[in-house]
N, C-alpha and C positions, 0 to 999 in steps of 0.2 A: 408470430410471438405474442403470448399473452402471460399476464401474472404479475405481480405488486412491484416486481423489481425490474421490470421492462423500461428502459429509460428513453423518451424520445431525444434524441441526440442532433437532429439535422441542422439545426441553429447553430449548434455549437463546433461542428465538425468546420475546418478550415477558419476558425475565429480563436486564433491563439491567447488565453487569458479568461476565455469567457466560462463562467463558471455555474454549476447546479448542485445544489444538495438535492439527495434522495435519502428515503428511509422507507424501509419496507419487511417485507416478513416472505420466507420461501420454507416448503417442507423437507424437512432433511431426515435420513436414514442412513447411519453410518456406525460400522464397528470396527474396531481394531484391537485384537486381542481380547481382553474381558472388558473393554470400555464400548458402550454403547451411545450414540448420540441419536436421538431421535426425537423429532417434533418439529416447532416452528424456531426457524433459523431468524433472526434478526440481524438488520444490516443496515447501517449507515454509511452512506457515502458522498463523495465529491466527485462529481464529473466535470472534467477540465479539457478544453476543445486545444486540440494540437492542429498543425497543418495538414495532415493527414490523416486525422481521426480525432478520439478523445482517448484521455486516460481516467481512468477510474480507482480511486483509492478508497479502502472501506475497511471497516470492522465488521467483523460478523462474530455472531453470538448464538450458542444454542446450548439447550440443555442436556446433561451427562447423567450416564450412570456410571459408576467407577467401581473396580474391586480391587484392592491392594495386593501387589505381586508377592508381598511378605508375608501378610496375617491375613490374607483373604476378608478383610473389612467392607464392607459394601457402604458407598455414599452417594449421594447425589451432587451435583454442582454443574458447572458449565464450562465448555471450551470455549476460546476467545482465539480470533484471529484477525490478523490485520495482513490486508494485501493490496497490490496495485496490479491492473489489468491495461494493458494498452489494445486499443479497440480500432482497426481501419477497415477498409473497404474488401481487403483481401483477407480470409481467414488465417491465424496464425497454427501455429503446430497443434494447438488444443481445439481448433475450429471456431475459436471466438472471434467473431467480426461484426461490423455494422449492416445490418439487414433492413432493409427498407427504413432508413432514417433513425432505427432503433439499435439499443444493446440490451443484452440479459445479464446481468449481474449475479443471477441465481447459481449459473453453471462455476463461475472464477471463485464465488464465494463458498462454494461447497466444496471445491478444491481446497482453498487454503484452510478450511474447517480440518478437512481429512488429514491434512498435513499436520495439522498441530495438537491431534488427538496424543496423549501420550502413550507409548507401547508399553512403559512400564510404571502405571502409576501407585503411588506411595500414598498413604494415608497422612502420615508425617514423615520428614525428612529423615528423623532418626528412628524408623520404625524397626522393631526387635524382630518380628515375625512371629513364627511358631516354632515350638519346641521340635526337633526331628523325632523323640522317642514318643511322647504323648500327645501332641498336637496342643500343647496350652498356648494360648496368646500370652507371649512374652511380655507384651504393653502392659498387659492388663494383671497379670497373675506370674510371678517370678517362678520358675520351675526348680523344685529342690532336689534335683537329680532321681537316677533310677536305678540305683545300685549298681552291682558289679557289672561290668561289659561282659564277663563271661556268661552272664544269663542269657545272653543274645545268641540265636542259632548262629547267628554270623561271624560270631566271635574268633572263630578259628581262622576266618580270612585272614584277620590283623596279621595273624604269624608269618604271613605270604608278604607281607610289606616290611616286616622288621627283618634287620640283616641278621 
């Protein structure tokens, strides 16, 4: 193991209550829908000894590029995640374990960050989206209408739904 988020925990294992603060960075590259998280993730953690291992409580932050699902506005911000991971000498279901007296917080931090990426980001909670006819951003310019529906080649389909 090597990296800024690898923590020596040999003195914490079997020593309940012993505590160590850790900060570091880890490269991350994730994508969920139209949200891209790429760059250096910063992690602040407290690692606490337990009888059979250690518990790490952490906060991870990473820069992100978002695209609003309603109006397609793009912006940059950050994704923030908080998490807890128990490390023991035997690997858990995700394969995280104490190896050679060390734990790597990079994997669990990346996992939690990925789970906190919004699947449907909005530029603002009351985003009005785009006009379905002309594509005008309704947050910026209210659409004044588009004439008769009969101008549309699909207007005849409306009669199929009317009783």
